[in-house]
C-alpha positions, 0 to 999 in steps of 0.5 A: 135696391135690387142687386144685378145678378151675381152681385155680392151685397155688403151691409156697412155698419157705422165703423166701416162707413166712418173709416171710409168717411175718414179717408174721404174714399166712398167713391171706391164703393162705386168703382168696385164691380160686382158689389153692391154696398148698402147702409141701413138708416140706423147707420146713417143716423150714426154719422154726426159730423156735418162734412161726413153727413154731406159725403154720405148723402152725395154717395147715396145720390151717386149710387155708390151706396144704397140707403135701406129702410128695414122692413117690419120683420127686419125691424123686429128682428133688430130689436130683438137682437138689440134686446137679447145682445145689447147691440147698438141700433146700427149693428142690429139693423145690419145684422138683421138685414144681412140675415134676412136678406143673405147679404155680407156685413161689414163691421170693425167692432171686436168683442162679441159682434163677430161671433154673433155674425158667425152664429147668425150668418155662418163663417166668412160673412163679416168683413172689415174696412181693410178688406174693402181697401184690399179689394180696391188694391187687388182690382187696381183702384188704389195704390199701396202708398195711398192705402197705407196712408189710410191706416195713419188716418185710421189710427188717428181716429182710434181705429188700429189694425194688426199690420203696418202696410197693406203689402203684408196682406198681398201675395208674397212674390217668389224668391228672386229668380236670377237669369244671368245678371238680371232679376226678374221683378215680380208684379 
């Protein structure tokens, strides 16, 4: 996969990929202009439900998502990360790819993984599932009601976030500006 000039590339870990599969919205990845999303083979192997495997295969065929094979140097780095830090195969593959190719990484894991990403890639190189959904909302690809239903689906599958609505993450409107009796609504 060769990204177009100016495209940002985001490597998805299984946690983010599976969250998008739970809500059946891998199509968002194909609709976010200026972004390319990829997943290493090691992460693909972590998708175990037949229905989700089918959705993933379709997303790859439709080029919403690109399946990546690590080169020998990336494999060696992934093995070293796994041994040194106790990472899973998918996490270590994602981190090796992002580090070697200068890409961003998306993972919902807590604990040491975010610290490893920051140490390896620098600050602001890690995104989570909610960041992708928020980007889709901001681009007009998804409305808040639908996005907020994702939160319930994620919670049903043991992924909780620290907010109750994506509206909490959007810029807040200024105080009502009253002109006569009319109230201007911020949008």
